[in-house]
N, C-alpha and C positions, 0 to 999 in steps of 0.2 A: 351520405345517407340517402340522397335522392336516387342513387343507383340501386340501393337496397329496395326502395319502394317500387321502382320500375320493375326490378327483377321479381318481386313478389307478385305484382299484378300480372306480369307475363305468365308466370307459372300457374297462378290461380286460374286464369281464364283459358290457358291452353289445355288444362286438365292432364298434362303430361307428367307433372311432378306435383308432389304435395310438400309445400314449404312448412317446415316445423322448427320452431325455436321457442324456448321457454326461459324467461328471465324473472327473477324474484329477489326482492330485498326487503329488509325489515328490521325489527327490534324485538328481542325476546325479554319479557319481564316475568317476575313472580307475582303472586297475588297482592303483595304490598307495593307493587309498582317499582320494585328494585330490579335493575338490569341483571340478566343471567349470563355471565361470561362463559365461553367454551361449551355452550350447548350444541348438540349435534343436529344438523339439518340435512335431510336427504330427500331427493325425489323418490316417491313411493315406487317400488318394483324396479329399482335401479341401484347401481353402486356409485352414483354421482351425488356428492354431498359436500358440505363445508362445516365450519365451526364458527360460532359467534366470537367476536373479538372481546377485549376486556370490557367494552362498554355494552356488550350484548347485541351488537349490530352484525348483520350478515348480508352478503350478496352472493347469488348463485345463478348460473345459467347452464343451459344444455342445448345442443343442436336438435334434440328430440322434443316431441310434444308430450308434456306431462300434465296430468290433471290434478295432482295433489302432492303435498310435501308432508314429511313426518318430522316432528320436533321432539327431542328427548334430552334428558339430563338426569344425572344421579339424584335421587331423592324427590323427583317430580314425576307426575303421571305423563306418559307419552301422549302427544297430541297430533292428530292428523287433520290437515286443513286442505279443503278443496280449492282449486284454482279456477276462477271463472273466465280467465283470459290468459293469453300467452305471456303478457308482460304485467307483472304485479309488483309495484314499488311501494316502499314505506309501510309494509304490513306491521301490525302490532300483535304479537303473540304472547298470551298470558298462560303460564304453566302453573298448574295446581300441585301443591305438595302432596306426596303420598302419605296416607294416614299413618303408616308404620314408621315413618321417619320424621314426623313433625318435631319430636323432641331430641333428635340426634343431630346435634350441632355440627359434628364433624362431617357427616354425610351432606348436610345442607350446604356446607361451604365447598363441597366438591372434592374433598380430600379422599383419596382411595388408600386402602390398606396395602401394606407391603407383604402381608401374610394372607394365605388362603385366597389369593387373587388369581383367577385363571388367566388373566391377561399377562401377568408377570411370569406365570408358568410357561406360557408360550414364548415370552421374551427370552427366557433362559434357553429354550430350545433353539432360538435364532442364534444366540451366542455360540452354542455348541456346534452349529452347522455353517456358520458364516464363511468359513474358509473353504467350504466344499461347494460353493456356488460361484458362478461367473468365470471369467478368464483365468482366475487364479488356480483353477482346477487343472489347467493344462501346462505342459512344459513351455510351449511357445504358442503364440497367437498373433493374428493380424486381422484387421477389419477396416471397412470404409467408414469415414466419418464426415458428416455434413453439418456445418455450424452456421447459424444465422444470428447475427447480433443487430439489435434495433434500439433506437432511442426515440421516445415520443414525448412531446409536451402533453401534460394532462390537465384535467379540470378546466377545459376550455369553456369560457363564458363570455358574455357580451363585454364585460369590463376588460378582459384580456384582448379580445378582438379589436376593441377601440383604443387600446393603449398606444401612446405615442411611439413606443419602441418599435411598433410594427407598421408605422407610417410608410407607405409605399410597398408593403408586403402583404396587404390584406387578402390577396388572392389565395394565400396558403390555407385559409380557413374555409374554403369552399366545400371541402369534404373532410368531415371528422367522423370518428367511429367510437364505439363503446368497448371498454375492456371487459373481457369475459371473467376476469378475476375480481375486479373491484366495482364494475359498473360505471366507472368514470369515463367521460369523453376524453379522447386523446387525438393527437395529430403526429404522425410519424415524421421525424426530421433527419434520421440517419439510419442507414442499413449497410451491413457488411456480410458477405457470404464467403465461406471458405470450404474447400473440398480437400480432404487429407486422407492419407493411408497411414494407419497406425500399426507399428510392429512392437511386440513385447516378448521378453524371454524371462520367465520366472526363475529359471535356474541361474542365469547370469545377473538377475535383478536389473535388467536393462529395458529402456523404453525409448522409442524413437517415432516421431511424427513427421511425415514427409508431406509438405504442402504441395497440392497439385493445381490449385486454382484459387484466386482471391479476387473479389469484386466488391467495391463499395460505392455508395451514392454520394456524389457531390464533392468527395475528397479523394479523387483517384490517386493511387500510388502513395498514400499517406500511411507508411508503415508505423510511424510513431503513434498516431491515434489508435490504430488497430491494436498495436501491442499493449498499450495502456488498458484498453477496454478488455482484451483477452486476459490480462493479468488480474483485472478486477473480478472477472468471473473464472477464476482458475478451477481446474477439474477437482472433483472430490468424490469420495466413496462413502455412501450412506452407512456402510457397515463399520466405518472407523468410529472410534470413541468420540472424536472431535472433528467438526467440519469448519474449515477456515474460510471466512468471507470477510472482505474489507479489513484485513489485518487483525481480525478478531476470531477467537476459537469458540464456536458454539457447541454445546453438548448435543450429540446426536441422540435422537429418541431410541436408537438401537444400541446405544452405548452401554457398557457394563456398569457405568456409574449413573445411568439414566434413572434408576429407581429412586435415587436421592434427590433428583430435581424435577421429575415428572410424576404426574398421576396417570395411570393406565386403566382403561375400561374396555372389557370385551363387549363389543356392541352388536355384532351380527356375524352371520356366516352365509355364504352363497357360492354358487359356481361363477367363476370368471373364466370364460372360455370353457375348457373342459376340466378345469382344476377347482377342487373344493378349497375355499379359502376362508380364513377368519378375518374379521374387521376389528381392529383395535384403535380406539381413540386415545390420544394423549394430550396433556396440557400442563403448563408449569405449576409447580408447587408454590413458587414464590415469584414476586414481581422483580423487575429490573435486572434479572440474570440473563445471560446470553443463551436463551432457550427458544424452542419452537412450540407451536400448537398445530394439531392436524390429526391425520389418521393414516393407517396403512393396512393393506390386505396381504396376508401371509399364507402360503400353501400349507396344507395340513400333513404333508408327508416329508417334503424336503426342507420345510421351514425356511424357504426362500421367499423374499419379498416379491410380490407380483405387481403391486402399485403402492406408491407412497406420496403423501402430500405434506409439505412442511411450510409453515408460515411463522415468521418472527413476530412476536407480540410487540405492541407499540411501546410497552414499558421497558423493553430491552435497552441496555446501556450502549447504544450505538448512535453516532451522530449522522445527520444529513440523510438518513435512510428511514423513511416513514413506514414502509411496508416491504417485506421480502417474502416471496412465495416461490416454492419449488414443487415440481411434480416429476416423478419418474415412473416409467413403465418398463416391464420386463417380459420377455417371451421365453418359452420353454424349448430347449434343444434335447432331442433324444429322450423326451418324456421325463427328464429329471433335472437338467441343468438350466438355470434361469440366467439369461443374458440381457443386459440393458439394451433397449431399442430406442427409447426416447427420454430426453432430459430437458425439462422446461424450467427456466429460471427467470423470475421477474422481480425487480426492485423498484421502489418509488423513492427517488431522491428529492428531498425538499428541505427548506430551511427550518421548518418546525413540523411537529406531528399533529397539528390541528386537522380536524376532519376535512375542512374546506380549503386547506392550503394547496397552492399550486406546486407542481414539481415536474420531474422528468422521469418517465418510465425507462428503465434499462432492461431489455429482454434478451435472453439467449435461448435459442432452441437448438438442441443437438440431437441428430439422428444417427443411429449406428446400424450397419448392415454388412452382409457378405462376410460373416465370421469364418475364419479358417484356423486350423490348429495343427500343432506339432510340425511346423515347417521351420526347421532350424536355420538361423543365420549366423555367420561368423561374428565374433565379438567386435571386429573392426567396423562392421556394418553400423554399429550403434554409436560410433564416435561422431560427435557433432562437428559440423563444419564451422570454421571461424567466420566465414562470410557466405551464408547460404542463399543470398538474394539472387533471384532470377527474374528479370523484368518480364519475361513471357508469362510467368505465372499470374501476374497482375493485369494482363491484357488478353485474357481468354475471350473468344468470340461467343456470340449468343448460342450457337449450336452446341458448344461445349457445355454451357450451363443448362440447356434444355435436357441434355442427356444425363448430366451428372447430379442434378438436384434430386434428393430423395422425396421431396414434396414440393408441389408448385407454390409459387408466391401468390398470396391473396391479392385482392385489388388494391388494398392500402399499401402493401409492400411494393407492388409494381409501380404505384404512383410516386413513391419516394425518389426513384431514379430520375424521373422527369422533373419533379418538384425542385430538387436541389440543383440540378443542372440549370434550371431557370433562375433560382435564387442567386447563383454566383454572378449573374449579370445585373443584379439589382443593386443600386448604389446604397440604399438603406441597409441592406444585408452586409455589404462590404464594410460600412462604418461600424456596425455591430461586431463584425468579425475582428476588425482592427483593435477595438477596445478590449476584447477578450484576449487577444494575443499579447497586448501590453501587460495586462494583469497576470497572465500565465508565465511570461518569460522575463518581464522587466525591461524589454527592449521595444523601441519604437521603430517599426519597419519602414524603410525607404527602398528605392529600387537598387538592390544589390548592396545596401549598407544599412546596418542596424545601429541606432543610437542607444547607448545605455551601458551597463544596467542602471536604471533610474534609482534603485533602492540604495545605491552607494554614493549618491550625489553629495550628501552632506555628512561631515564627520567632525570630531573634535578630539584634540589631545593637548597635553601641556606645552609641547614644543611649537606646534603649528597653530594652536588656537583653533578657530573655526577653519574648516578645510572644505573646499569645493572641488568636485571631481567630475569630469566629463570624458566619455569614451565611446567606443563603438567597435564594430566588427564587420567584415565583409560577410554577406549572406545572400546567396542567389537561390539556393535550394537547401533542404535539410541534408542532402547527400553530397555537398561540395567536397571535392578532393583536396582543396586548399582553403586556408582561412588566415586572414591577417586581423589581429586585434591590437588596439592601442588605447591609451588614456592619457590625460593631462590633469594635474591637480595643483592647487595653489593654497598655501597656508597664510592666513592673514596676520599671524603673529610673527612668524619667522620671515615672511615676505619672500618665500622661495618657491620656485616652480619645480614640480616633479613630473615624471612621465614614465611610461612603460610601453614597449612595443614588441610584438612577437608575431611569428609566422610559422605555419606548419603545412606539410604536404604529404598526402597519402601516395607513396610511391607504388605500392602493390596491394591491391584489394585482398587477394587470396591469403597472403601472410600478414596483412595489415602492417606493412613496413611503413613507418612514419618518421620523417625527419623534421626537426623544428629548431628554431633559433630565436634569440631575442635579447633585449637589453632593458634593464629597469633601474632607475635612479629615484629613490624614495626614502621615506622615514618608516622604520619598522620596529616592532616589539619583538626582539629575538627570543625572549623567553615565553613565547605563546604556545609552543608545542614541543614535545620530545622528538618524535619521529617526523623528520621533515626532509625535503629535497630542495635543490636549487631551482625552484620553479619561477621563471621570470613573470608569469601571469599572476602569481599569488600575492596576497597582501594580508597582514595580520589584522583581524577584527579588533584585537585588543588595543591597537595603536590608533584606532579611529572611531571608537565608540563615543556616543553623544554624552553619556553620563558615566563617571567612574567614581570609585571609592578610594580615598587616599591619594598619595602622590604617584603620578605616572610620568616621571621625567627621565627614566632610564631608557631612552629611545636611541636607536642607531641609524645613521645615514648609510645607506647601502647603494653601491653601484655594482650591479650584477650583470654579467654577460654569460650566455650559455648556449651550447649546441648539443642536441641530443638525437639519438636514434632509438626507436622502439619497434619491436616485432612481436607478433602473437602466434607462435608456432602451433598452439592448441587453444581451443576456445576457453576464454577467461584466464589464460596463463600468458603473461607478458614478460619479456626480457627487455631491459632498457640500459643504455649507456649514455652518460652525460659528461661532457667536459665543460667546466665553468671557470670563470675568473671573477673575483669579487674584491672590492675594497670596503672596509668597515671602519667607521669612525663615529664618535659620539655626535648625536644631533645637536647637543649643546654642551660645550666643554666645561661650562661653569656648573652644570647640574650632574654630569655623569662622566666617567673616565674609563677608557679602554686601554690605558697606558700599559706597556709591557717592555721587558728587557729584550733587546734583540739577541737571539741565541748565538750569533756570530761575533758581534762587536760589543755587546753589553750595554750599548746606549739605549736610552728610553725613546720609544716610538709611541705615537698615539693613533696611527692608522695601520690597520692590518691589510696586507695584500696577499691574496691566497688563490693559487690555482689548484684545481681539484678534478679528479676523474672518479665517477661513481658508477657502479654497476648494480642494478636492482632486479629483483625477481618478485613478481606479484601474481597472486592466484586468488580468484574470486569464485569459488564453487557455488553454483546455484544462481549466479547473477544472470539477469535477463536484460539484453540490450536491444535497441532498435536503430535502424539506419545503417548505411554502408559507406558513408563518407568519412572524412578525416575526424569528424566529431560524431560520437554516438551518444544516445541518451539511455541512461539506466532506467529501466521500467520499474523494477522492484527495489527501489532504494532503501537500504537499511535492513533488508530482509534476507541477507545472505552473509556467509562468512567472508572475512578478508584476511589474507596472509601476505605480509610484505617483508622482504629481506633486502637490506641495502648495505653495500660494502663500498666505502669511499677511501680514496688515497689522496693525501695532500702532497703536492709536489713543491719542493723548495727550489729557489734559484731559477725558476722559469717565470719570465715577466716580472722579475723582482719579487717573486713569491717568498714568503717568510718562513713557512714551517713545513716539515715533513712528518706525516702521521698516517695512521689507518684508523678508520672508524667503522664499527659493525653495529647495525641496528636491526631489530626484529619487532614486528607489530602483528598482533593477532586479535581479531574481533570476531565474536560469535554471538548471534541472537539465539535464544532457546525458547521455543513455544512450549509452555508447560500446561497444555490442555486448558481446563477451566480456571486455572490459577494464574493466568496471565502470561507475560513475556519477560524473560530475564535477559538482559544485555550484559555481556562481559567483554573485557579487553585486557590484553597483556602487552606491555612494552618493555623490552630489555635492550641495553646497548653498552658499548665500551669503546673508549678512545685509547688507542695505543700510541704512545709518544707524548712529547711535551708540547702543549698548546696554551695560548693565553685565554683570558676571559671570553673574548668574542667568538672563540671556536669551541668552547666547552658546552656541555648539555645542561641547560637551565630547566629545573623542574617547573612546569608551566603553572603559574598562578593565574588568578582571575580577579582583577580589580574593577570589573564592570558589573553591572546589575543584570547582565544577560547570562543565561545558562549556556556555557560553551563546552562542547564535548571534549572529554579526556583532559580536562584541566582540574586544578584544585581550587575551589571557590574561596577558601579562607587563606590561601597563600598570596602574599604580595609578589610582584614581579621581582625576580632575582633574590628571593628569600633563601632558596637552596640552589647551589650550583654543584654539578657533578661531572666526573669523567667516566663513571661506571654507575649504572642505574638499573632498577627493575620496578615497574609500576603496574598496579592492578586496579581496574575500575569495575564495579559490579552494581547494577541497578535493576530493580524488579518493579514492573508495573502490574498491579493486581487487576487492572481494568474494571475497578468498581466492585469487585467480589465482596469486599468487607463492607463498604458503605451501603451496598444494596440490601443488607440485612439490618440496617439501623433505620427505624421508621422515620425519624425526623430528617434524615439525609437522603433517603431513598429516591425521592422525586427529583433531586438536584442532579442525579446522574454523574456525580463526581467520581474521580478515579484516584486511588491511593498509590503512592510510589515510595519506595525506600531504597537507599543507596549507601554503599561504603566504598572507600577508595584509600589506597595506601601506596607509599613509595619508599624505597630504600636506595641509598646511593653513597658513593665514596668520592673523595677528591684527593689526589696525590699531593705530597709535599712539593714535588718538582713543579707541578702546575701552579701551586700557590706561590712558589718562589719566582715564577715568571711575571707575576702581576706587580707592576710598578706603582699602581694607584693605591695599594693597601686595601682595596675593596674586599678581596678574597680572604683577608685576615679577619674581617668583621662578619662575613657570612660563611656558612659551612655546608656540609652535605648531611643528609639524614642517615648517618652511619652508626650512631649510638643505638638507635632503635628505629623501627619503621615509623615514618610519619603517616598518620591516618586521620580521616574525617568520616563522618556519617551524615546522612541527610534524610529528611522525610518531606514528602511533597504532596500536593493536591493538584490534580490535572482536570482538564475538561471544565474549567470555570467559564461559564457562559459559552461553552463549546470551543473556545479558541485560546484560552489563557491557562498557563500553568505556573505555580509558585512553589519554590523549594526553600526549605529552612535547613541551613547547614551548621554543623557543630564540630568544633576542633577536638581532636582526641589527645594531642600532646604537643610538646615544644611551645608551651605557653610563654616561656621566658624570651623567645626571639623578639628582637626590636619591632615595635608596632604590630605585634601578633594580634590577629583577630580570632576570637573564640566563637563568634556567631556571625552569620551572614544570611542574606536573603537574595535569591536570584529568581528571575522569571523569564518566560518565553511565550511567544505567540505562535500559533500554527493551526492548520486545519487537519484534523484527524477524524477518522471514523470512530 
């Protein structure tokens, strides 16, 4: 701030420039001292304005010098207020009701009619012409794109400055500034810049973005952080019916369904540039829905948007985000086509939505320039590279950035580079960074070795009793070409030591050819999933949960060795081949039996020895990953389709292997965003085993005897309640994201989210496989072949923002031994 004062004095006394800036904030009331939400505030003789929030408060600023503001709202007399100084905070504005509307309750509440409303007439013209504007009007297009991402600490006060957490880092507070959107003080802490060339083909429905340069402050070459931030602020089109932010679908004010959730008011008309435009104000009809408030200017001939502002209301059912503000600007090409030139996005992340709560601003500024059209590219041009990383892109010199930036960095942004370079040398910052890393990854970092994951240190099951586990992995950088992982565990009831060790190496970056090998000796719940592979690093959560319902003694001791190769010939499409050898035997012979008749001698054996070769195909359309080492991190976890096909062949008489068989498995998962109605998650699993195999090699329908919600399991099935050699399972779950609860007055403020689910499985078990079982166990359990076994559930999520509870109901097979007809599971998680 001291530089601002010095600059002002210099300009004032030099008479070379006139410094002009106006800031104003306040509270709008009616004559009864009640707050007036969504009132319109503008600087007189300008198009710069804002809208009061749900509490009637506002903040507004301009780089120009303004002498008065105008305050208006439906049903009230418009009020013009003179400003006596450039900065006027905490104004109190009282609006008087119009005489003609004193008795009209609907108007007083701000509701607007859907009929005979000129604003909605204009909205319909926008719908009719929205496909005729922007790059969609051309066959092909390309343009330059400059993107700037920034994070700032906000609400800086003396309590924060003097906090112990910043001991040794007080120097960072020497220069703070004020947000032009909220009026809060803030301190920049992270900055990333990116220059790209974007190519699109509307005929081929293809889009490709080529990164030309990337630069970030304090975290050089950190593609993971950059990728997560960019996914957080993914691109959007305001003309779409729904805009997706933070895994939530917000109804666009330009949506065809907008008239059901927004009020629209035709407020003004004026020239913007040389185009005559109408100004329309919009605000939500109801609280707690995923909607915006704001205004937009629309041209009167093309019905294209010239400027638009969107701000999420504080009552919106979204966690950890207190404010979200968007503004976009468009320019005219050839006197008729409007193309976006600027997109500004700001969010305020905070633990709660109280006015004075501290948080972190996340800002994204995107500028577009140098549009060119109808320059055709071959379809191969749009194919994504498996490994597009180029180190030079992340190490551009200053001259590149001076020429490439579409706007200069301001003084705060220039300061970030120097600030974070300095912070990295401060011990206090290093300690803070290490704590954050542990919470984010579950590992404690040492020099080249990570200890963890800490979250799996303690477990419990019937066989082992309490179980302690300690492990780690090699870790020099996020892009290591090789990695070794291992763990050791001890059960205090069975007094046995278990372990697992594996290693993998990235042979070729371009094709992502990876070889891996390992060995694991442990106790496992085989019936925890249907579609599985011989992964030496994996372990079933079902066999080590702290609390379980019913008996969980049917555990298996496994000794698994595997060698695999995997290649990615096209992005998100992988081919893998795995050779494995495993031995399976009961973890406790007195509690569970895997006895079978040897197919060659007829004698009874209790230990299965099996060699197997498996070939797998996996495809993840829409998956976003970061990193170019042997391990990559998925950026948009759960937000893309998954298809997996596995073909396994059991080899007999190799290393004393017992059985010859073939197994075919297919898995398909698909999330569906259904606009304002939430998200539907669906999955399908089918499989069949050809040949005769014993219990230990059959497909067990996955039950869940824990109180934790485990994906693709049946919460009311006990382990080994159904065993199959042929199966088909479907899981469907819909999250309404609070759409129903938001319309119930007593529940509205809790921001709860309703979920419903249904799941079913059908399966068969052949007489030949039953005959192989020497324990008689398969005579007492069966497969769901008479009718499809099914369950349904209802759930409530977002309890205290972190907890979800589900209530499950059994649909049939009530006569099964120890059948549970009702159950409850829960889970913790941080979700927007």
